[in-house]
TIDREN-645085 format. One record per residue (C-alpha): residue number from 1; x, y, z. Coordinates in steps of 0.1 Angstrom, whole numbers, always signed. Last residue first. Layout:
REM residues N
<r num="NUM" X="X" Y="Y" Z="Z"/>
...
END
This chain:
REM residues 326
<r num="326" X="+24" Y="-31" Z="-64"/>
<r num="325" X="+54" Y="-10" Z="-69"/>
<r num="324" X="+61" Y="+27" Z="-67"/>
<r num="323" X="+105" Y="+22" Z="-54"/>
<r num="322" X="+121" Y="+15" Z="-79"/>
<r num="321" X="+96" Y="+31" Z="-103"/>
<r num="320" X="+106" Y="+63" Z="-92"/>
<r num="319" X="+119" Y="+80" Z="-128"/>
<r num="318" X="+82" Y="+73" Z="-135"/>
<r num="317" X="+59" Y="+82" Z="-114"/>
<r num="316" X="+79" Y="+110" Z="-112"/>
<r num="315" X="+73" Y="+122" Z="-145"/>
<r num="314" X="+74" Y="+161" Z="-130"/>
<r num="313" X="+45" Y="+183" Z="-121"/>
<r num="312" X="+46" Y="+175" Z="-82"/>
<r num="311" X="+91" Y="+182" Z="-82"/>
<r num="310" X="+107" Y="+155" Z="-71"/>
<r num="309" X="+130" Y="+146" Z="-39"/>
<r num="308" X="+137" Y="+108" Z="-25"/>
<r num="307" X="+168" Y="+110" Z="-11"/>
<r num="306" X="+163" Y="+143" Z="+12"/>
<r num="305" X="+173" Y="+179" Z="+16"/>
<r num="304" X="+172" Y="+181" Z="-23"/>
<r num="303" X="+160" Y="+221" Z="-21"/>
<r num="302" X="+135" Y="+234" Z="-34"/>
<r num="301" X="+139" Y="+265" Z="-63"/>
<r num="300" X="+114" Y="+251" Z="-86"/>
<r num="299" X="+85" Y="+255" Z="-60"/>
<r num="298" X="+57" Y="+230" Z="-59"/>
<r num="297" X="+73" Y="+200" Z="-42"/>
<r num="296" X="+70" Y="+162" Z="-36"/>
<r num="295" X="+88" Y="+144" Z="-13"/>
<r num="294" X="+88" Y="+102" Z="-17"/>
<r num="293" X="+98" Y="+84" Z="+14"/>
<r num="292" X="+105" Y="+41" Z="+21"/>
<r num="291" X="+94" Y="+29" Z="+50"/>
<r num="290" X="+121" Y="+14" Z="+80"/>
<r num="289" X="+101" Y="+22" Z="+103"/>
<r num="288" X="+120" Y="+48" Z="+111"/>
<r num="287" X="+124" Y="+57" Z="+74"/>
<r num="286" X="+84" Y="+69" Z="+84"/>
<r num="285" X="+88" Y="+86" Z="+112"/>
<r num="284" X="+113" Y="+112" Z="+98"/>
<r num="283" X="+96" Y="+116" Z="+65"/>
<r num="282" X="+61" Y="+125" Z="+83"/>
<r num="281" X="+81" Y="+149" Z="+105"/>
<r num="280" X="+100" Y="+165" Z="+78"/>
<r num="279" X="+66" Y="+170" Z="+61"/>
<r num="278" X="+48" Y="+186" Z="+89"/>
<r num="277" X="+72" Y="+212" Z="+97"/>
<r num="276" X="+99" Y="+208" Z="+125"/>
<r num="275" X="+115" Y="+241" Z="+122"/>
<r num="274" X="+150" Y="+227" Z="+104"/>
<r num="273" X="+137" Y="+206" Z="+79"/>
<r num="272" X="+111" Y="+222" Z="+64"/>
<r num="271" X="+122" Y="+257" Z="+72"/>
<r num="270" X="+154" Y="+253" Z="+63"/>
<r num="269" X="+136" Y="+249" Z="+20"/>
<r num="268" X="+108" Y="+220" Z="+7"/>
<r num="267" X="+84" Y="+248" Z="-8"/>
<r num="266" X="+49" Y="+241" Z="-23"/>
<r num="265" X="+41" Y="+206" Z="+7"/>
<r num="264" X="+51" Y="+170" Z="+1"/>
<r num="263" X="+40" Y="+138" Z="+10"/>
<r num="262" X="+43" Y="+104" Z="-1"/>
<r num="261" X="+49" Y="+70" Z="+21"/>
<r num="260" X="+61" Y="+36" Z="+4"/>
<r num="259" X="+57" Y="+3" Z="+14"/>
<r num="258" X="+27" Y="+5" Z="+38"/>
<r num="257" X="+11" Y="-29" Z="+51"/>
<r num="256" X="+33" Y="-38" Z="+78"/>
<r num="255" X="+54" Y="-11" Z="+85"/>
<r num="254" X="+16" Y="+0" Z="+94"/>
<r num="253" X="+13" Y="+42" Z="+98"/>
<r num="252" X="-10" Y="+57" Z="+125"/>
<r num="251" X="-12" Y="+84" Z="+108"/>
<r num="250" X="-33" Y="+107" Z="+138"/>
<r num="249" X="+12" Y="+104" Z="+153"/>
<r num="248" X="+17" Y="+123" Z="+118"/>
<r num="247" X="-8" Y="+148" Z="+124"/>
<r num="246" X="-1" Y="+155" Z="+162"/>
<r num="245" X="+39" Y="+158" Z="+156"/>
<r num="244" X="+29" Y="+183" Z="+129"/>
<r num="243" X="+8" Y="+207" Z="+155"/>
<r num="242" X="+36" Y="+209" Z="+178"/>
<r num="241" X="+20" Y="+213" Z="+209"/>
<r num="240" X="+16" Y="+240" Z="+230"/>
<r num="239" X="+8" Y="+248" Z="+271"/>
<r num="238" X="+1" Y="+279" Z="+278"/>
<r num="237" X="+17" Y="+304" Z="+298"/>
<r num="236" X="+1" Y="+336" Z="+286"/>
<r num="235" X="+30" Y="+356" Z="+278"/>
<r num="234" X="+58" Y="+326" Z="+270"/>
<r num="233" X="+36" Y="+304" Z="+255"/>
<r num="232" X="+4" Y="+320" Z="+235"/>
<r num="231" X="+17" Y="+349" Z="+231"/>
<r num="230" X="+51" Y="+336" Z="+220"/>
<r num="229" X="+36" Y="+316" Z="+200"/>
<r num="228" X="+15" Y="+344" Z="+178"/>
<r num="227" X="+51" Y="+355" Z="+171"/>
<r num="226" X="+49" Y="+360" Z="+136"/>
<r num="225" X="+25" Y="+324" Z="+137"/>
<r num="224" X="+53" Y="+310" Z="+149"/>
<r num="223" X="+85" Y="+326" Z="+166"/>
<r num="222" X="+77" Y="+320" Z="+199"/>
<r num="221" X="+71" Y="+281" Z="+203"/>
<r num="220" X="+106" Y="+274" Z="+219"/>
<r num="219" X="+96" Y="+292" Z="+243"/>
<r num="218" X="+107" Y="+323" Z="+262"/>
<r num="217" X="+95" Y="+349" Z="+287"/>
<r num="216" X="+98" Y="+382" Z="+293"/>
<r num="215" X="+67" Y="+415" Z="+290"/>
<r num="214" X="+85" Y="+442" Z="+280"/>
<r num="213" X="+119" Y="+432" Z="+268"/>
<r num="212" X="+105" Y="+409" Z="+247"/>
<r num="211" X="+81" Y="+445" Z="+232"/>
<r num="210" X="+113" Y="+458" Z="+227"/>
<r num="209" X="+128" Y="+432" Z="+212"/>
<r num="208" X="+95" Y="+427" Z="+189"/>
<r num="207" X="+108" Y="+461" Z="+177"/>
<r num="206" X="+141" Y="+462" Z="+181"/>
<r num="205" X="+143" Y="+431" Z="+150"/>
<r num="204" X="+117" Y="+445" Z="+131"/>
<r num="203" X="+131" Y="+478" Z="+122"/>
<r num="202" X="+147" Y="+472" Z="+95"/>
<r num="201" X="+118" Y="+455" Z="+76"/>
<r num="200" X="+118" Y="+479" Z="+46"/>
<r num="199" X="+90" Y="+469" Z="+17"/>
<r num="198" X="+101" Y="+462" Z="-11"/>
<r num="197" X="+75" Y="+440" Z="-22"/>
<r num="196" X="+49" Y="+437" Z="-1"/>
<r num="195" X="+59" Y="+412" Z="+30"/>
<r num="194" X="+50" Y="+382" Z="+43"/>
<r num="193" X="+75" Y="+366" Z="+23"/>
<r num="192" X="+103" Y="+390" Z="+43"/>
<r num="191" X="+84" Y="+378" Z="+77"/>
<r num="190" X="+94" Y="+343" Z="+76"/>
<r num="189" X="+131" Y="+341" Z="+87"/>
<r num="188" X="+122" Y="+376" Z="+106"/>
<r num="187" X="+102" Y="+350" Z="+134"/>
<r num="186" X="+123" Y="+329" Z="+143"/>
<r num="185" X="+146" Y="+300" Z="+125"/>
<r num="184" X="+176" Y="+281" Z="+148"/>
<r num="183" X="+208" Y="+291" Z="+135"/>
<r num="182" X="+225" Y="+286" Z="+173"/>
<r num="181" X="+234" Y="+323" Z="+176"/>
<r num="180" X="+197" Y="+330" Z="+184"/>
<r num="179" X="+173" Y="+354" Z="+155"/>
<r num="178" X="+147" Y="+368" Z="+174"/>
<r num="177" X="+110" Y="+352" Z="+184"/>
<r num="176" X="+123" Y="+318" Z="+181"/>
<r num="175" X="+111" Y="+289" Z="+161"/>
<r num="174" X="+94" Y="+254" Z="+159"/>
<r num="173" X="+72" Y="+253" Z="+136"/>
<r num="172" X="+29" Y="+247" Z="+131"/>
<r num="171" X="+23" Y="+255" Z="+166"/>
<r num="170" X="-9" Y="+240" Z="+182"/>
<r num="169" X="-15" Y="+261" Z="+206"/>
<r num="168" X="-41" Y="+252" Z="+238"/>
<r num="167" X="-60" Y="+283" Z="+254"/>
<r num="166" X="-86" Y="+282" Z="+284"/>
<r num="165" X="-90" Y="+319" Z="+285"/>
<r num="164" X="-103" Y="+342" Z="+315"/>
<r num="163" X="-67" Y="+342" Z="+332"/>
<r num="162" X="-55" Y="+361" Z="+306"/>
<r num="161" X="-70" Y="+390" Z="+315"/>
<r num="160" X="-44" Y="+398" Z="+340"/>
<r num="159" X="-21" Y="+406" Z="+310"/>
<r num="158" X="-17" Y="+443" Z="+322"/>
<r num="157" X="+11" Y="+448" Z="+309"/>
<r num="156" X="+43" Y="+479" Z="+305"/>
<r num="155" X="+60" Y="+507" Z="+288"/>
<r num="154" X="+43" Y="+504" Z="+247"/>
<r num="153" X="+49" Y="+524" Z="+226"/>
<r num="152" X="+79" Y="+509" Z="+210"/>
<r num="151" X="+55" Y="+480" Z="+199"/>
<r num="150" X="+39" Y="+508" Z="+174"/>
<r num="149" X="+57" Y="+500" Z="+140"/>
<r num="148" X="+53" Y="+465" Z="+146"/>
<r num="147" X="+10" Y="+465" Z="+152"/>
<r num="146" X="-9" Y="+471" Z="+182"/>
<r num="145" X="-40" Y="+480" Z="+176"/>
<r num="144" X="-48" Y="+511" Z="+189"/>
<r num="143" X="-68" Y="+521" Z="+223"/>
<r num="142" X="-27" Y="+519" Z="+244"/>
<r num="141" X="-35" Y="+525" Z="+274"/>
<r num="140" X="-23" Y="+555" Z="+294"/>
<r num="139" X="+11" Y="+552" Z="+316"/>
<r num="138" X="+26" Y="+576" Z="+304"/>
<r num="137" X="+54" Y="+559" Z="+291"/>
<r num="136" X="+28" Y="+533" Z="+271"/>
<r num="135" X="+3" Y="+508" Z="+290"/>
<r num="134" X="-7" Y="+477" Z="+266"/>
<r num="133" X="-42" Y="+465" Z="+286"/>
<r num="132" X="-46" Y="+424" Z="+282"/>
<r num="131" X="-80" Y="+419" Z="+270"/>
<r num="130" X="-77" Y="+392" Z="+248"/>
<r num="129" X="-80" Y="+411" Z="+215"/>
<r num="128" X="-48" Y="+433" Z="+231"/>
<r num="127" X="-30" Y="+396" Z="+233"/>
<r num="126" X="-32" Y="+397" Z="+197"/>
<r num="125" X="-24" Y="+423" Z="+187"/>
<r num="124" X="+5" Y="+418" Z="+213"/>
<r num="123" X="+16" Y="+387" Z="+192"/>
<r num="122" X="+45" Y="+396" Z="+181"/>
<r num="121" X="+33" Y="+422" Z="+156"/>
<r num="120" X="+44" Y="+395" Z="+122"/>
<r num="119" X="+13" Y="+392" Z="+99"/>
<r num="118" X="+3" Y="+371" Z="+74"/>
<r num="117" X="-5" Y="+339" Z="+89"/>
<r num="116" X="+1" Y="+305" Z="+74"/>
<r num="115" X="+5" Y="+291" Z="+107"/>
<r num="114" X="-14" Y="+289" Z="+145"/>
<r num="113" X="-38" Y="+269" Z="+156"/>
<r num="112" X="-56" Y="+280" Z="+187"/>
<r num="111" X="-70" Y="+253" Z="+206"/>
<r num="110" X="-102" Y="+263" Z="+228"/>
<r num="109" X="-115" Y="+252" Z="+257"/>
<r num="108" X="-146" Y="+270" Z="+269"/>
<r num="107" X="-142" Y="+296" Z="+294"/>
<r num="106" X="-135" Y="+329" Z="+269"/>
<r num="105" X="-144" Y="+327" Z="+234"/>
<r num="104" X="-116" Y="+332" Z="+211"/>
<r num="103" X="-129" Y="+363" Z="+185"/>
<r num="102" X="-116" Y="+390" Z="+192"/>
<r num="101" X="-74" Y="+376" Z="+202"/>
<r num="100" X="-76" Y="+367" Z="+164"/>
<r num="99" X="-85" Y="+402" Z="+151"/>
<r num="98" X="-59" Y="+418" Z="+172"/>
<r num="97" X="-37" Y="+406" Z="+150"/>
<r num="96" X="-15" Y="+435" Z="+138"/>
<r num="95" X="-9" Y="+450" Z="+106"/>
<r num="94" X="+16" Y="+482" Z="+103"/>
<r num="93" X="+50" Y="+464" Z="+96"/>
<r num="92" X="+34" Y="+441" Z="+73"/>
<r num="91" X="+20" Y="+471" Z="+45"/>
<r num="90" X="-14" Y="+476" Z="+43"/>
<r num="89" X="-22" Y="+471" Z="+5"/>
<r num="88" X="-42" Y="+446" Z="+6"/>
<r num="87" X="-41" Y="+416" Z="-12"/>
<r num="86" X="-24" Y="+397" Z="+18"/>
<r num="85" X="-44" Y="+409" Z="+49"/>
<r num="84" X="-71" Y="+389" Z="+58"/>
<r num="83" X="-69" Y="+367" Z="+28"/>
<r num="82" X="-32" Y="+358" Z="+40"/>
<r num="81" X="-39" Y="+347" Z="+75"/>
<r num="80" X="-50" Y="+367" Z="+107"/>
<r num="79" X="-79" Y="+354" Z="+107"/>
<r num="78" X="-86" Y="+321" Z="+79"/>
<r num="77" X="-49" Y="+313" Z="+88"/>
<r num="76" X="-52" Y="+324" Z="+131"/>
<r num="75" X="-75" Y="+290" Z="+129"/>
<r num="74" X="-93" Y="+293" Z="+163"/>
<r num="73" X="-108" Y="+261" Z="+178"/>
<r num="72" X="-132" Y="+255" Z="+204"/>
<r num="71" X="-143" Y="+227" Z="+225"/>
<r num="70" X="-174" Y="+220" Z="+249"/>
<r num="69" X="-200" Y="+237" Z="+224"/>
<r num="68" X="-223" Y="+205" Z="+221"/>
<r num="67" X="-210" Y="+190" Z="+183"/>
<r num="66" X="-177" Y="+206" Z="+184"/>
<r num="65" X="-172" Y="+243" Z="+179"/>
<r num="64" X="-151" Y="+266" Z="+147"/>
<r num="63" X="-142" Y="+297" Z="+145"/>
<r num="62" X="-124" Y="+307" Z="+109"/>
<r num="61" X="-152" Y="+330" Z="+100"/>
<r num="60" X="-167" Y="+341" Z="+136"/>
<r num="59" X="-202" Y="+332" Z="+139"/>
<r num="58" X="-188" Y="+294" Z="+148"/>
<r num="57" X="-183" Y="+269" Z="+123"/>
<r num="56" X="-194" Y="+229" Z="+130"/>
<r num="55" X="-175" Y="+202" Z="+137"/>
<r num="54" X="-166" Y="+171" Z="+133"/>
<r num="53" X="-134" Y="+166" Z="+129"/>
<r num="52" X="-124" Y="+186" Z="+148"/>
<r num="51" X="-88" Y="+186" Z="+157"/>
<r num="50" X="-74" Y="+177" Z="+126"/>
<r num="49" X="-104" Y="+194" Z="+98"/>
<r num="48" X="-98" Y="+226" Z="+121"/>
<r num="47" X="-61" Y="+227" Z="+108"/>
<r num="46" X="-68" Y="+223" Z="+72"/>
<r num="45" X="-49" Y="+257" Z="+69"/>
<r num="44" X="-21" Y="+263" Z="+92"/>
<r num="43" X="-17" Y="+238" Z="+127"/>
<r num="42" X="+3" Y="+208" Z="+107"/>
<r num="41" X="-24" Y="+196" Z="+85"/>
<r num="40" X="-24" Y="+166" Z="+64"/>
<r num="39" X="-45" Y="+149" Z="+35"/>
<r num="38" X="-47" Y="+116" Z="+41"/>
<r num="37" X="-54" Y="+97" Z="+9"/>
<r num="36" X="-48" Y="+57" Z="+14"/>
<r num="35" X="-36" Y="+38" Z="-21"/>
<r num="34" X="-37" Y="-3" Z="-25"/>
<r num="33" X="-21" Y="-19" Z="-56"/>
<r num="32" X="-29" Y="-9" Z="-91"/>
<r num="31" X="+1" Y="+11" Z="-103"/>
<r num="30" X="+0" Y="+18" Z="-142"/>
<r num="29" X="+17" Y="+53" Z="-142"/>
<r num="28" X="-19" Y="+67" Z="-146"/>
<r num="27" X="-31" Y="+52" Z="-117"/>
<r num="26" X="-2" Y="+73" Z="-97"/>
<r num="25" X="-4" Y="+101" Z="-111"/>
<r num="24" X="-42" Y="+102" Z="-106"/>
<r num="23" X="-36" Y="+95" Z="-71"/>
<r num="22" X="-10" Y="+119" Z="-66"/>
<r num="21" X="-37" Y="+149" Z="-82"/>
<r num="20" X="-60" Y="+137" Z="-58"/>
<r num="19" X="-37" Y="+137" Z="-30"/>
<r num="18" X="-28" Y="+171" Z="-34"/>
<r num="17" X="-65" Y="+186" Z="-38"/>
<r num="16" X="-69" Y="+170" Z="-4"/>
<r num="15" X="-42" Y="+192" Z="+2"/>
<r num="14" X="-56" Y="+220" Z="-6"/>
<r num="13" X="-35" Y="+235" Z="-39"/>
<r num="12" X="-20" Y="+266" Z="-53"/>
<r num="11" X="-15" Y="+294" Z="-34"/>
<r num="10" X="+4" Y="+271" Z="-2"/>
<r num="9" X="+10" Y="+235" Z="-16"/>
<r num="8" X="-9" Y="+218" Z="+14"/>
<r num="7" X="+8" Y="+192" Z="+34"/>
<r num="6" X="+8" Y="+156" Z="+15"/>
<r num="5" X="+0" Y="+122" Z="+34"/>
<r num="4" X="+0" Y="+100" Z="+7"/>
<r num="3" X="+2" Y="+63" Z="+17"/>
<r num="2" X="+11" Y="+34" Z="-9"/>
<r num="1" X="+0" Y="-1" Z="+1"/>
END
């Protein structure tokens, strides 16, 4: 059996669509064996399906509840993702995550799925939306939604409102808030791909550093979601889970049945391998069980990190006939 377990190809195909493309290519190449497709998500798009299979949409887009309203999922990519900012002229340095915090209900256990955002405000806006009061140097509450450009105005914060929430982060990548000497990914590694063409991000590091100096805290999740991971793990002290590990555990890979795993994402780069992202987690789990893995990608500038890699639009089924067999 071939297990098909891809992430989305961002901006081009959903994980469901990728599964369909792979299945069609395998059948066209003459593969007659069993196929099992399981679209994957690590906290970004598709997280609601993973966390609440039987769900209903809330009044706010990106908020989902189970049947008896006992659990909630807030999908950051749907609330402060590229759908909210990507097609606007608002610069990254002036975008705020406040809408995500405002959408989250109080007193209901809520998974906050972190990934696929279009903000880099260190989660300050998100915290404002949850009721955290930020003060400037004149002891006045900052009313306007915080964004990278205004983070330097923060002098102190009252975080007592966070006690009204029951949050758990489900996070798509391990990253620090600011660059560190060990070479781990940070918020800044993701900022450029969220920015408008030609936008100056020169002050972003200083803005995030100032926020960290005021609020304190440090965790492995801080750089995820433009800093929403920092707001959850380091400021709200919410437990956080690896979305990719949760997704891989749900696969239930049986080495007695699975002969090959096919996974992939739009671009395979250092974010894939160094941030604990989904494709790398699938690769590590399968290879540990002695199962070969074929990694497909969309972007032609992807890096050849894995032994078996190919662009999804190429003749990969013919190229890898030695591992694609009934």
